[in-house]
LUMVO-358283 format. One line per field, with one value per atom (N, C-alpha, C, O): residue number from 1; residue in three letters; x, y, z. Coordinates in pm, whole numbers, plus 50000, padded with zeros to 5 digits. Last residue first. Example, Ala and Ser with C-alpha at 12.3 -4.5 7.8 and 13.67 -1.06 7.14 Angstrom:
REM residues 2
num = (2 2 2 2 1 1 1 1)
residu = (SER SER SER SER ALA ALA ALA ALA)
X = (51285 51367 51290 51341 51319 51230 51320 51424)
Y = (49775 49894 50003 50114 49431 49550 49670 49668)
Z = (50708 50714 50787 50804 50780 50780 50780 50846)
END
This chain:
REM residues 249
num = (249 249 249 249 248 248 248 248 247 247 247 247 246 246 246 246 245 245 245 245 244 244 244 244 243 243 243 243 242 242 242 242 241 241 241 241 240 240 240 240 239 239 239 239 238 238 238 238 237 237 237 237 236 236 236 236 235 235 235 235 234 234 234 234 233 233 233 233 232 232 232 232 231 231 231 231 230 230 230 230 229 229 229 229 228 228 228 228 227 227 227 227 226 226 226 226 225 225 225 225 224 224 224 224 223 223 223 223 222 222 222 222 221 221 221 221 220 220 220 220 219 219 219 219 218 218 218 218 217 217 217 217 216 216 216 216 215 215 215 215 214 214 214 214 213 213 213 213 212 212 212 212 211 211 211 211 210 210 210 210 209 209 209 209 208 208 208 208 207 207 207 207 206 206 206 206 205 205 205 205 204 204 204 204 203 203 203 203 202 202 202 202 201 201 201 201 200 200 200 200 199 199 199 199 198 198 198 198 197 197 197 197 196 196 196 196 195 195 195 195 194 194 194 194 193 193 193 193 192 192 192 192 191 191 191 191 190 190 190 190 189 189 189 189 188 188 188 188 187 187 187 187 186 186 186 186 185 185 185 185 184 184 184 184 183 183 183 183 182 182 182 182 181 181 181 181 180 180 180 180 179 179 179 179 178 178 178 178 177 177 177 177 176 176 176 176 175 175 175 175 174 174 174 174 173 173 173 173 172 172 172 172 171 171 171 171 170 170 170 170 169 169 169 169 168 168 168 168 167 167 167 167 166 166 166 166 165 165 165 165 164 164 164 164 163 163 163 163 162 162 162 162 161 161 161 161 160 160 160 160 159 159 159 159 158 158 158 158 157 157 157 157 156 156 156 156 155 155 155 155 154 154 154 154 153 153 153 153 152 152 152 152 151 151 151 151 150 150 150 150 149 149 149 149 148 148 148 148 147 147 147 147 146 146 146 146 145 145 145 145 144 144 144 144 143 143 143 143 142 142 142 142 141 141 141 141 140 140 140 140 139 139 139 139 138 138 138 138 137 137 137 137 136 136 136 136 135 135 135 135 134 134 134 134 133 133 133 133 132 132 132 132 131 131 131 131 130 130 130 130 129 129 129 129 128 128 128 128 127 127 127 127 126 126 126 126 125 125 125 125 124 124 124 124 123 123 123 123 122 122 122 122 121 121 121 121 120 120 120 120 119 119 119 119 118 118 118 118 117 117 117 117 116 116 116 116 115 115 115 115 114 114 114 114 113 113 113 113 112 112 112 112 111 111 111 111 110 110 110 110 109 109 109 109 108 108 108 108 107 107 107 107 106 106 106 106 105 105 105 105 104 104 104 104 103 103 103 103 102 102 102 102 101 101 101 101 100 100 100 100 99 99 99 99 98 98 98 98 97 97 97 97 96 96 96 96 95 95 95 95 94 94 94 94 93 93 93 93 92 92 92 92 91 91 91 91 90 90 90 90 89 89 89 89 88 88 88 88 87 87 87 87 86 86 86 86 85 85 85 85 84 84 84 84 83 83 83 83 82 82 82 82 81 81 81 81 80 80 80 80 79 79 79 79 78 78 78 78 77 77 77 77 76 76 76 76 75 75 75 75 74 74 74 74 73 73 73 73 72 72 72 72 71 71 71 71 70 70 70 70 69 69 69 69 68 68 68 68 67 67 67 67 66 66 66 66 65 65 65 65 64 64 64 64 63 63 63 63 62 62 62 62 61 61 61 61 60 60 60 60 59 59 59 59 58 58 58 58 57 57 57 57 56 56 56 56 55 55 55 55 54 54 54 54 53 53 53 53 52 52 52 52 51 51 51 51 50 50 50 50 49 49 49 49 48 48 48 48 47 47 47 47 46 46 46 46 45 45 45 45 44 44 44 44 43 43 43 43 42 42 42 42 41 41 41 41 40 40 40 40 39 39 39 39 38 38 38 38 37 37 37 37 36 36 36 36 35 35 35 35 34 34 34 34 33 33 33 33 32 32 32 32 31 31 31 31 30 30 30 30 29 29 29 29 28 28 28 28 27 27 27 27 26 26 26 26 25 25 25 25 24 24 24 24 23 23 23 23 22 22 22 22 21 21 21 21 20 20 20 20 19 19 19 19 18 18 18 18 17 17 17 17 16 16 16 16 15 15 15 15 14 14 14 14 13 13 13 13 12 12 12 12 11 11 11 11 10 10 10 10 9 9 9 9 8 8 8 8 7 7 7 7 6 6 6 6 5 5 5 5 4 4 4 4 3 3 3 3 2 2 2 2 1 1 1 1)
residu = (UNK UNK UNK UNK UNK UNK UNK UNK UNK UNK UNK UNK UNK UNK UNK UNK UNK UNK UNK UNK UNK UNK UNK UNK UNK UNK UNK UNK UNK UNK UNK UNK UNK UNK UNK UNK UNK UNK UNK UNK UNK UNK UNK UNK UNK UNK UNK UNK UNK UNK UNK UNK UNK UNK UNK UNK UNK UNK UNK UNK UNK UNK UNK UNK UNK UNK UNK UNK UNK UNK UNK UNK UNK UNK UNK UNK UNK UNK UNK UNK UNK UNK UNK UNK UNK UNK UNK UNK UNK UNK UNK UNK UNK UNK UNK UNK UNK UNK UNK UNK UNK UNK UNK UNK UNK UNK UNK UNK UNK UNK UNK UNK UNK UNK UNK UNK UNK UNK UNK UNK UNK UNK UNK UNK UNK UNK UNK UNK UNK UNK UNK UNK UNK UNK UNK UNK UNK UNK UNK UNK UNK UNK UNK UNK UNK UNK UNK UNK UNK UNK UNK UNK UNK UNK UNK UNK UNK UNK UNK UNK UNK UNK UNK UNK UNK UNK UNK UNK UNK UNK UNK UNK UNK UNK UNK UNK UNK UNK UNK UNK UNK UNK UNK UNK UNK UNK UNK UNK UNK UNK UNK UNK UNK UNK UNK UNK UNK UNK UNK UNK UNK UNK UNK UNK UNK UNK UNK UNK UNK UNK UNK UNK UNK UNK UNK UNK UNK UNK UNK UNK UNK UNK UNK UNK UNK UNK UNK UNK UNK UNK UNK UNK UNK UNK UNK UNK UNK UNK UNK UNK UNK UNK UNK UNK UNK UNK UNK UNK UNK UNK UNK UNK UNK UNK UNK UNK UNK UNK UNK UNK UNK UNK UNK UNK UNK UNK UNK UNK UNK UNK UNK UNK UNK UNK UNK UNK UNK UNK UNK UNK UNK UNK UNK UNK UNK UNK UNK UNK UNK UNK UNK UNK UNK UNK UNK UNK UNK UNK UNK UNK UNK UNK UNK UNK UNK UNK UNK UNK UNK UNK UNK UNK UNK UNK UNK UNK UNK UNK UNK UNK UNK UNK UNK UNK UNK UNK UNK UNK UNK UNK UNK UNK UNK UNK UNK UNK UNK UNK UNK UNK UNK UNK UNK UNK UNK UNK UNK UNK UNK UNK UNK UNK UNK UNK UNK UNK UNK UNK UNK UNK UNK UNK UNK UNK UNK UNK UNK UNK UNK UNK UNK UNK UNK UNK UNK UNK UNK UNK UNK UNK UNK UNK UNK UNK UNK UNK UNK UNK UNK UNK UNK UNK UNK UNK UNK UNK UNK UNK UNK UNK UNK UNK UNK UNK UNK UNK UNK UNK UNK UNK UNK UNK UNK UNK UNK UNK UNK UNK UNK UNK UNK UNK UNK UNK UNK UNK UNK UNK UNK UNK UNK UNK UNK UNK UNK UNK UNK UNK UNK UNK UNK UNK UNK UNK UNK UNK UNK UNK UNK UNK UNK UNK UNK UNK UNK UNK UNK UNK UNK UNK UNK UNK UNK UNK UNK UNK UNK UNK UNK UNK UNK UNK UNK UNK UNK UNK UNK UNK UNK UNK UNK UNK UNK UNK UNK UNK UNK UNK UNK UNK UNK UNK UNK UNK UNK UNK UNK UNK UNK UNK UNK UNK UNK UNK UNK UNK UNK UNK UNK UNK UNK UNK UNK UNK UNK UNK UNK UNK UNK UNK UNK UNK UNK UNK UNK UNK UNK UNK UNK UNK UNK UNK UNK UNK UNK UNK UNK UNK UNK UNK UNK UNK UNK UNK UNK UNK UNK UNK UNK UNK UNK UNK UNK UNK UNK UNK UNK UNK UNK UNK UNK UNK UNK UNK UNK UNK UNK UNK UNK UNK UNK UNK UNK UNK UNK UNK UNK UNK UNK UNK UNK UNK UNK UNK UNK UNK UNK UNK UNK UNK UNK UNK UNK UNK UNK UNK UNK UNK UNK UNK UNK UNK UNK UNK UNK UNK UNK UNK UNK UNK UNK UNK UNK UNK UNK UNK UNK UNK UNK UNK UNK UNK UNK UNK UNK UNK UNK UNK UNK UNK UNK UNK UNK UNK UNK UNK UNK UNK UNK UNK UNK UNK UNK UNK UNK UNK UNK UNK UNK UNK UNK UNK UNK UNK UNK UNK UNK UNK UNK UNK UNK UNK UNK UNK UNK UNK UNK UNK UNK UNK UNK UNK UNK UNK UNK UNK UNK UNK UNK UNK UNK UNK UNK UNK UNK UNK UNK UNK UNK UNK UNK UNK UNK UNK UNK UNK UNK UNK UNK UNK UNK UNK UNK UNK UNK UNK UNK UNK UNK UNK UNK UNK UNK UNK UNK UNK UNK UNK UNK UNK UNK UNK UNK UNK UNK UNK UNK UNK UNK UNK UNK UNK UNK UNK UNK UNK UNK UNK UNK UNK UNK UNK UNK UNK UNK UNK UNK UNK UNK UNK UNK UNK UNK UNK UNK UNK UNK UNK UNK UNK UNK UNK UNK UNK UNK UNK UNK UNK UNK UNK UNK UNK UNK UNK UNK UNK UNK UNK UNK UNK UNK UNK UNK UNK UNK UNK UNK UNK UNK UNK UNK UNK UNK UNK UNK UNK UNK UNK UNK UNK UNK UNK UNK UNK UNK UNK UNK UNK UNK UNK UNK UNK UNK UNK UNK UNK UNK UNK UNK UNK UNK UNK UNK UNK UNK UNK UNK UNK UNK UNK UNK UNK UNK UNK UNK UNK UNK UNK UNK UNK UNK UNK UNK UNK UNK UNK UNK UNK UNK UNK UNK UNK UNK UNK UNK UNK UNK UNK UNK UNK UNK UNK UNK UNK UNK UNK UNK UNK UNK UNK UNK UNK UNK UNK UNK UNK UNK UNK UNK UNK UNK UNK UNK UNK UNK UNK UNK UNK UNK UNK UNK UNK UNK UNK UNK UNK UNK UNK UNK UNK UNK UNK UNK UNK UNK UNK UNK UNK UNK UNK UNK UNK UNK UNK UNK UNK UNK UNK UNK UNK UNK UNK UNK UNK UNK UNK UNK UNK UNK UNK UNK UNK UNK UNK UNK UNK UNK UNK UNK UNK UNK UNK UNK UNK UNK UNK UNK UNK UNK UNK UNK UNK UNK UNK UNK UNK UNK UNK UNK UNK UNK UNK UNK UNK UNK UNK UNK UNK UNK UNK UNK UNK UNK UNK UNK UNK UNK UNK UNK UNK UNK UNK UNK UNK UNK UNK UNK UNK UNK UNK UNK UNK UNK UNK UNK UNK)
X = (49633 49526 49441 49328 49936 49856 49720 49664 50249 50096 50013 50007 50572 50444 50341 50325 50804 50674 50553 50441 51067 50971 50880 50907 51188 51200 51067 50963 51205 51223 51210 51216 51182 51059 51086 50990 51199 51274 51150 51056 51175 51148 51241 51361 51218 51310 51195 51137 51227 51157 51168 51122 51428 51376 51284 51277 51484 51553 51515 51540 51423 51385 51437 51409 51265 51364 51304 51191 51119 51108 51255 51323 51046 51129 51124 51124 50802 50846 50906 50835 50762 50807 50874 50969 50481 50590 50632 50535 50311 50325 50485 50575 50108 50261 50280 50263 49956 49929 50091 50176 49759 49882 49903 49889 49471 49529 49657 49660 49339 49492 49547 49651 49118 49103 49266 49296 49196 49158 49186 49302 49234 49330 49345 49434 48936 49029 49169 49200 48874 48801 48883 48912 49037 49043 48982 49020 48902 49068 49071 49124 48670 48674 48825 48855 48691 48625 48682 48729 48840 48894 48845 48920 48583 48701 48797 48843 48416 48382 48490 48498 48524 48552 48529 48582 48714 48627 48618 48696 48794 48771 48659 48537 48896 48818 48760 48662 49015 48863 48842 48751 49225 49162 49032 48949 49473 49352 49302 49307 49843 49712 49585 49606 50187 50072 49946 49959 50450 50373 50262 50245 50584 50692 50586 50619 50654 50586 50675 50790 50796 50772 50650 50583 50836 50909 50854 50937 50598 50677 50709 50649 50452 50493 50577 50603 50343 50353 50485 50597 50162 50307 50322 50307 50036 50028 50167 50258 49944 50049 50048 50057 49807 49768 49877 49893 49770 49858 49809 49763 49654 49657 49677 49631 49639 49690 49681 49694 49347 49465 49547 49524 49112 49275 49357 49468 48893 48876 49035 49074 48943 48808 48830 48714 49087 49142 49071 49115 48866 48977 49082 49166 48735 48680 48786 48774 48922 48858 48840 48879 48945 49053 49019 49061 48661 48750 48825 48800 48724 48564 48621 48630 48886 48859 48775 48851 48767 48879 48884 48886 48527 48517 48633 48640 48663 48627 48580 48597 48768 48860 48769 48808 48539 48598 48701 48715 48410 48345 48445 48429 48614 48647 48551 48575 48652 48546 48560 48526 48980 48830 48755 48815 49244 49204 49082 49072 49253 49215 49222 49212 49547 49468 49316 49298 49800 49674 49622 49641 50092 50042 49872 49856 50134 50090 50038 49965 50243 50340 50288 50357 49990 50085 50195 50211 49934 49856 49971 50030 49935 50009 49935 49887 49888 49788 49893 49921 49935 50004 49933 49931 49942 49899 49980 50071 49771 49840 49847 49770 49805 49725 49805 49890 49750 49862 49787 49723 49708 49667 49733 49775 49803 49854 49769 49763 49794 49735 49765 49757 49922 49940 49922 49992 49732 49809 49836 49789 49709 49717 49833 49939 49419 49584 49569 49452 49212 49252 49416 49504 49098 48987 49084 49049 49224 49247 49190 49210 49212 49358 49336 49389 48991 48983 49104 49088 49093 49014 48993 48974 49408 49287 49211 49242 49576 49550 49444 49395 49800 49697 49629 49646 49966 49988 49895 49954 50114 50029 50013 50046 50333 50338 50236 50246 50260 50426 50366 50344 50036 50006 50150 50123 50197 50060 50079 50122 50376 50434 50328 50353 50471 50322 50361 50361 50663 50628 50477 50403 50417 50558 50547 50454 50337 50308 50458 50562 50127 50230 50226 50138 49907 49963 50053 50107 49825 49970 49891 49815 49568 49745 49831 49915 49324 49392 49499 49540 48995 49104 49230 49237 48653 48762 48903 48926 48428 48446 48545 48543 48481 48428 48436 48454 48751 48628 48581 48660 49006 48976 48820 48779 49249 49127 49088 49144 49559 49498 49367 49339 49795 49623 49610 49658 50109 50039 49887 49864 50249 50190 50112 50045 50525 50449 50354 50374 50711 50674 50552 50495 50823 50902 50883 50966 50868 50752 50855 50951 51002 50998 50913 50887 51053 51201 51128 51201 50917 50833 50944 50921 51077 50939 50875 50783 51302 51289 51174 51156 51281 51236 51253 51191 51448 51477 51403 51445 51391 51420 51485 51589 51277 51401 51471 51593 51013 51116 51241 51310 50946 50948 51028 51092 50995 51025 51061 51155 50846 50936 51006 51060 50578 50595 50735 50757 50641 50631 50618 50632 50594 50716 50715 50797 50377 50496 50588 50657 50210 50169 50338 50406 50315 50319 50276 50381 50205 50372 50367 50414 49978 50005 50126 50160 49943 49885 49895 49860 50155 50161 50086 50154 50247 50104 50066 49958 50481 50447 50310 50254 50615 50504 50495 50499 50860 50827 50756 50800 50894 50893 50836 50781 50821 50925 50982 51101 50548 50642 50789 50857 50574 50465 50552 50604 50582 50669 50548 50462 50496 50452 50530 50567 50508 50558 50525 50529 50366 50466 50437 50341 50187 50252 50285 50208 50294 50215 50318 50436 50250 50347 50239 50117 50125 50273 50318 50426 49822 49916 50024 50025 49752 49643 49759 49791 49899 49898 49807 49826 50050 49925 49903 49817 50331 50163 50051 49959 50492 50410 50265 50154 50709 50710 50611 50675 50695 50696 50637 50555 50798 50752 50771 50886 50717 50762 50727 50626 50743 50636 50759 50877 50726 50762 50675 50560 50690 50619 50690 50719 50663 50720 50638 50547 50302 50448 50503 50443 50094 50230 50378 50494 49899 49888 50019 50063 49917 49908 49946 50020 49828 49765 49785 49704 49804 49927 49890 49925 49574 49695 49821 49924 49398 49398 49546 49628 49367 49484 49477 49583 49156 49129 49259 49241 49250 49205 49157 49128 49342 49214 49156 49035 49578 49548 49415 49357 49787 49757 49716 49799 49705 49732 49722 49621 49878 49821 49822 49935 49910 49969 49848 49731 49984 49879 49926 49963 50169 50158 50036 50012 50244 50142 50112 50056 50529 50446 50351 50374 50794 50704 50600 50583 50891 50989 50885 50904 50535 50698 50797 50765 50317 50385 50526 50605 50087 50210 50233 50184 49720 49811 49910 49889 49606 49668 49721 49761 49386 49444 49486 49420 49132 49286 49372 49482 48962 49026 49152 49253 48907 48859 48903 48885 49215 49080 48996 49064 49463 49421 49259 49179 49685 49605 49519 49534 49989 49876 49735 49691 50325 50180 50066 50083 50638 50550 50372 50303 50873 50769 50716 50740 51112 51026 50982 51037 51122 51144 51081 51007 51303 51163 51218 51316 51527 51501 51372 51331 51380 51460 51448 51361 51246 51333 51426 51512 51307 51217 51299 51405 51343 51398 51320 51263 51282 51235 51277 51266)
Y = (48038 48035 47933 47957 48210 48087 48108 48202 48229 48308 48182 48086 48333 48236 48315 48414 48606 48570 48471 48517 48697 48605 48542 48455 48978 48868 48797 48862 49190 49078 48912 48800 49407 49383 49237 49167 49513 49418 49356 49281 49893 49778 49659 49684 50078 50018 49899 49831 50412 50270 50200 50262 50536 50533 50395 50309 50582 50642 50669 50769 50402 50562 50593 50713 50181 50221 50330 50368 49861 50009 50038 49965 49727 49710 49875 49971 49573 49693 49681 49634 49318 49352 49457 49477 49239 49307 49319 49337 48986 49064 49108 49057 49024 49041 49074 49191 48825 48902 48906 48830 48921 48888 48943 49065 48760 48875 48817 48713 48589 48618 48719 48774 48433 48529 48577 48595 48347 48220 48367 48390 48594 48523 48448 48453 48667 48741 48649 48638 48465 48455 48558 48537 48511 48384 48372 48307 48763 48737 48598 48599 48686 48769 48796 48836 48534 48466 48535 48480 48748 48584 48545 48530 48910 48924 48834 48832 48744 48796 48833 48795 48703 48582 48620 48572 48869 48934 48797 48786 48715 48852 48875 48894 48460 48504 48630 48633 48567 48479 48503 48586 48754 48714 48661 48719 48595 48676 48634 48517 48592 48469 48604 48702 48516 48635 48541 48420 48449 48445 48552 48625 48525 48455 48391 48300 48787 48703 48578 48545 49021 48894 48774 48703 49282 49127 49031 48948 49518 49458 49342 49279 49560 49691 49623 49700 49459 49414 49477 49454 49545 49605 49559 49655 49371 49408 49415 49332 49440 49451 49476 49588 49316 49378 49355 49241 49377 49316 49376 49489 49305 49382 49284 49172 49391 49284 49390 49512 49447 49490 49362 49250 49306 49267 49342 49289 49307 49404 49375 49475 49167 49089 49225 49266 49314 49188 49150 49076 49501 49539 49429 49457 49348 49409 49443 49394 49278 49167 49193 49133 49543 49448 49372 49383 49581 49674 49623 49640 49332 49348 49423 49391 49488 49346 49347 49408 49754 49736 49590 49582 49601 49680 49689 49627 49533 49416 49499 49460 49738 49653 49521 49451 49858 49908 49809 49803 49689 49683 49769 49747 49502 49623 49614 49550 49430 49419 49519 49630 49445 49483 49457 49469 49393 49357 49412 49430 49165 49305 49258 49141 49024 49195 49080 48964 48893 48890 49048 49149 48696 48830 48846 48755 48449 48501 48642 48697 48424 48447 48444 48439 48422 48310 48290 48201 48738 48620 48492 48479 49032 48905 48847 48902 49318 49236 49088 49045 49528 49544 49415 49434 49602 49461 49547 49622 49819 49810 49737 49779 49758 49729 49725 49639 49884 49862 49873 49974 49793 49850 49813 49698 49852 49809 49871 49994 49719 49829 49761 49639 49813 49694 49773 49867 49841 49850 49768 49654 49884 49807 49859 49895 50157 50108 49989 49953 50225 50216 50162 50137 50238 50199 50149 50051 50376 50227 50146 50025 50632 50544 50408 50328 50757 50713 50586 50476 50879 50775 50721 50599 51040 51048 50894 50809 51235 51064 51097 51209 51516 51466 51318 51304 51551 51606 51534 51477 51271 51343 51420 51356 51157 51272 51388 51510 50884 50944 51089 51149 50873 50860 50904 50999 50846 50953 50984 51083 50670 50775 50910 51021 50407 50446 50636 50700 50198 50259 50296 50246 50048 50036 50103 50091 50069 50080 50047 50028 50078 50105 50029 49950 50258 50212 50237 50340 50284 50263 50209 50113 50251 50323 50347 50436 50385 50303 50366 50477 50558 50597 50464 50440 50606 50542 50521 50438 50737 50726 50637 50590 50718 50876 50854 50953 50483 50562 50698 50766 50539 50410 50426 50380 50762 50697 50619 50633 50668 50683 50623 50514 50693 50750 50749 50851 50746 50721 50782 50898 50575 50707 50666 50563 50458 50486 50577 50685 50329 50439 50374 50268 50075 50181 50337 50428 49746 49892 50002 50010 49531 49534 49663 49694 49577 49628 49591 49624 49457 49550 49635 49743 49250 49224 49341 49314 49391 49301 49316 49365 49684 49525 49475 49543 49894 49788 49666 49559 50133 50000 49920 49868 50372 50375 50226 50218 50336 50450 50417 50416 50105 50093 50197 50157 50231 50143 50065 49988 50444 50515 50334 50322 50308 50368 50414 50428 50194 50157 50161 50086 50445 50357 50274 50307 50565 50627 50543 50557 50339 50376 50459 50400 50358 50224 50299 50362 50604 50564 50478 50515 50606 50701 50678 50728 50468 50407 50465 50426 50412 50500 50457 50422 50214 50222 50320 50305 49969 50093 50076 49984 49797 49795 49958 50050 49641 49747 49723 49654 49300 49389 49557 49590 49141 49131 49244 49265 49309 49166 49200 49259 49590 49499 49349 49296 49947 49827 49748 49786 50182 50085 49999 49953 50450 50328 50283 50365 50715 50645 50507 50445 50970 50856 50787 50795 51328 51212 51049 51018 51635 51542 51425 51439 51885 51882 51739 51717 51948 51860 51858 51834 52116 52147 52051 52093 52306 52202 52184 52274 52591 52489 52424 52397 52612 52663 52644 52656 52324 52372 52456 52413 52131 52248 52336 52406 51798 51887 52018 52004 51485 51605 51736 51763 51130 51224 51394 51417 50828 50945 51026 51009 50561 50608 50743 50745 50356 50388 50514 50582 50090 50184 50231 50166 50077 49998 50112 50220 50163 50149 50116 50120 49959 50075 50047 49932 49849 49790 49949 50034 49764 49872 49805 49720 49574 49682 49800 49916 49443 49356 49440 49390 49651 49534 49477 49466 49862 49867 49735 49703 49932 49901 49874 49867 50208 50065 50084 50189 50428 50400 50297 50288 50649 50504 50496 50553 50837 50812 50705 50627 51015 50884 50884 50948 51272 51249 51110 51063 51308 51327 51286 51276 51496 51435 51466 51570 51384 51489 51431 51311 51471 51374 51461 51570 51426 51501 51402 51283 51290 51290 51403 51479 51231 51313 51363 51471 51151 51187 51278 51396 50971 51011 51020 50937 51011 50964 51031 51143 50963 51019 50923 50802 51000 50900 51003 51113 51034 51084 50961 50863 50916 51019 51034 51059 50809 50717 50799 50750 50882 50968 50910 50949 50744 50789 50868 50970 50546 50568 50609 50532 50577 50534 50582 50703 50556 50558 50501 50390 50464 50490 50482 50400 50692 50559 50565 50660 50767 50745 50623 50502 50893 50726 50822 50911 51068 51033 50943 50893 50960 50981 50978 50918 51192 51063 51074 51183 51416 51377 51246 51173 51295 51395 51475 51562 50958 51052 51167 51151 50798 50856 50950 51026 50487 50617 50665 50599)
Z = (49859 49819 49790 49747 49998 50022 49969 50025 49813 49847 49858 49782 49904 49881 49910 49982 49779 49888 49886 49869 49631 49633 49789 49871 49595 49662 49641 49635 49427 49380 49437 49386 49611 49485 49434 49401 49856 49816 49711 49737 49976 49911 49888 49895 50246 50164 50132 50217 50435 50387 50277 50181 50662 50530 50544 50631 50930 50821 50699 50631 51105 51110 51007 51009 50865 50975 51012 50985 50752 50806 50903 50975 50443 50584 50608 50531 50286 50270 50417 50507 50046 50171 50164 50088 49869 49848 49973 50047 49671 49786 49768 49701 49409 49414 49575 49607 49157 49294 49318 49271 48858 48939 49036 49052 48722 48778 48875 48941 48544 48502 48585 48551 48635 48503 48445 48327 48864 48733 48655 48622 48998 48973 48853 48768 49049 48950 48893 48775 49223 49049 49004 48886 49416 49369 49202 49104 49494 49455 49383 49271 49584 49455 49389 49276 49791 49677 49556 49456 49965 49951 49789 49693 49976 49902 49871 49757 50144 49998 49918 49802 50391 50256 50142 50042 50564 50462 50361 50266 50806 50834 50641 50637 50692 50822 50846 50920 50461 50481 50562 50566 50383 50488 50511 50581 50170 50212 50307 50343 50244 50244 50244 50315 50232 50226 50229 50217 50468 50317 50368 50465 50683 50567 50464 50389 50889 50804 50758 50786 50994 51086 51049 51124 50936 50897 50973 51007 50742 50880 50848 50760 50529 50570 50738 50831 50240 50384 50430 50384 49973 50039 50183 50258 49732 49873 49921 49917 49397 49497 49667 49717 49135 49264 49362 49405 48779 48938 49025 49007 48457 48558 48692 48715 48117 48197 48333 48328 47858 47995 48031 47984 47760 47688 47781 47786 47884 47788 47751 47690 48118 47982 47925 47921 48266 48177 48116 48028 48330 48239 48210 48125 48522 48407 48312 48199 48709 48619 48507 48407 48809 48762 48651 48536 48974 48857 48739 48620 49073 49011 48852 48734 49305 49242 49106 49031 49377 49299 49243 49120 49551 49381 49338 49233 49745 49674 49504 49388 49864 49800 49690 49597 49931 49847 49782 49660 50147 50001 49884 49764 50349 50222 50124 50022 50684 50541 50472 50515 50776 50806 50681 50574 50692 50809 50860 50982 50376 50439 50594 50632 50402 50361 50341 50304 50593 50550 50527 50594 50626 50643 50585 50505 50924 50756 50750 50833 51152 51062 50912 50810 51302 51299 51131 51048 51132 51232 51211 51103 51057 51056 51165 51265 50879 50964 50942 50830 50693 50826 50916 51038 50396 50449 50550 50515 50111 50233 50349 50434 49810 49892 50031 50057 49440 49549 49711 49741 49120 49273 49369 49376 48771 48904 49030 49041 48432 48547 48673 48687 48173 48275 48373 48409 47840 47951 48055 48051 47537 47669 47690 47640 47353 47369 47453 47471 47364 47206 47237 47154 47573 47522 47395 47328 47735 47788 47679 47668 47650 47620 47616 47538 47718 47597 47589 47535 47995 47979 47817 47822 47963 47893 47881 47797 48116 48131 48036 48050 48052 48122 48070 47949 47852 47975 48050 48142 47634 47694 47832 47932 47565 47549 47602 47614 47652 47716 47706 47811 47436 47583 47646 47719 47219 47264 47400 47459 47242 47231 47266 47313 47372 47320 47307 47412 47505 47340 47283 47198 47707 47620 47516 47436 48081 47904 47863 47926 48361 48290 48152 48116 48648 48461 48455 48493 48947 48854 48739 48753 49128 49136 49039 49053 48923 48965 49009 48976 48990 48971 49015 49136 48906 48946 48939 48851 48765 48965 49013 49127 48527 48590 48708 48779 48470 48453 48537 48602 48516 48437 48396 48289 48582 48603 48505 48396 48775 48640 48660 48711 48940 48983 48860 48810 48791 48917 48908 48875 48497 48582 48673 48659 48312 48386 48420 48364 48068 48092 48197 48174 47960 47944 48015 48025 48109 48040 48043 48120 48146 48021 47985 47868 48446 48340 48186 48092 48598 48519 48443 48389 48748 48672 48586 48509 48838 48718 48644 48532 48991 48987 48892 48810 48975 49065 49055 49098 48843 48761 48855 48815 48960 48959 48877 48858 48849 48795 48775 48673 49064 48917 48813 48716 49319 49223 49134 49116 49286 49291 49237 49127 49334 49224 49195 49075 49568 49453 49301 49204 49702 49741 49587 49501 49647 49652 49617 49516 49749 49654 49600 49517 50057 49957 49838 49826 50210 50149 50047 49939 50349 50187 50140 50033 50563 50429 50286 50175 50807 50729 50565 50469 50955 50979 50846 50789 50949 50918 50887 50826 51236 51123 51087 51170 51364 51357 51233 51141 51561 51437 51468 51573 51751 51689 51598 51573 51884 51876 51877 51960 51719 51762 51756 51659 51734 51732 51796 51875 51423 51594 51584 51476 51237 51278 51401 51492 51208 51063 51132 51087 51298 51306 51224 51129 51243 51173 51224 51207 51367 51381 51306 51315 51353 51312 51312 51258 51273 51354 51276 51156 51084 51241 51307 51418 50865 50893 51060 51141 50782 50736 50766 50682 50913 50978 50964 51045 50983 50864 50919 50950 51071 51141 50996 50917 51129 50980 51107 51197 51205 51237 51156 51122 51224 51201 51240 51306 51505 51454 51361 51392 51641 51527 51484 51440 51940 51797 51770 51868 52129 52120 51986 51935 52361 52236 52190 52192 52491 52528 52480 52522 52330 52441 52467 52471 52020 52155 52237 52186 51721 51792 51925 51962 51513 51512 51627 51611 51489 51512 51541 51585 51300 51335 51365 51274 51170 51255 51301 51355 51004 51117 51220 51341 50788 50803 50948 51004 50727 50672 50743 50762 50849 50823 50825 50917 50978 50838 50822 50777 51232 51198 51077 51045 51389 51275 51244 51226 51736 51586 51480 51516 52025 51924 51784 51729 52290 52169 52076 52072 52626 52561 52442 52450 52792 52719 52650 52624 52817 52927 52905 53001 52565 52657 52784 52838 52463 52366 52496 52514 52377 52476 52434 52388 52158 52200 52291 52305 51984 52121 52133 52129 51710 51790 51878 51841 51459 51546 51666 51700 51297 51199 51327 51280 51471 51317 51272 51221 51689 51559 51420 51304 51793 51817 51739 51722 51956 51847 51853 51904 52252 52176 52032 52021 52284 52363 52317 52348 52202 52126 52286 52377 52287 52314 52272 52308 52023 52151 52219 52211 51841 51903 52024 52088 51497 51667 51676 51591 51195 51303 51435 51479 51054 51104 51175 51212 50780 50876 50940 50891 50541 50528 50656 50641 50491 50549 50507 50448 50139 50289 50330 50252 49987 50038 50128 50231)
END
């Protein structure tokens, strides 16, 4: 996935009010949108090099968006809005051998009145293919492969961890995936790791033990866990979908 123009580079100063970040750029301090709902634990350091995008849109309050922060030996992608689009693009481009069995897919599909799953994939379902809108009744009539995508930026001792804070929402997603498996669907959770300095993935039991427990329970039911490396540059972000990353459970 390419950026519309190369990212600009400055120095990260601070994050505040959750969605704001101050950046030093060419001798001035600018305020950028910080598109990250997590704690950003382990990827915020004052005066660290950072990269940001610029959009001259009069409808936007902030023209700048923080995209990457350099930590240690690696650039870290902090835009949690990119992984969903990037994973879906990986499917539609046919770059993943693991999803080659599926002929169609859709992003952000409703599984009930309150919840959307990031992706649904299926094979040869003309009624679903031709539908203008996703119908919740589809999940009772047909079988799908549901995928939830999680953004992963925390690395400690070369292990990529999720989550970086207690996540009741993430716990709820795991329970819903288990329910879908019980109803005859297959399910997968993709942890997009937006940095390079890791060699394996694990649930962050030291941060949210309940999440780790639920993940193991879901895996026992058949949930597929797929860590996916996301490479960062000032021009684009890239996936390596078939790279095998060990999962520590």
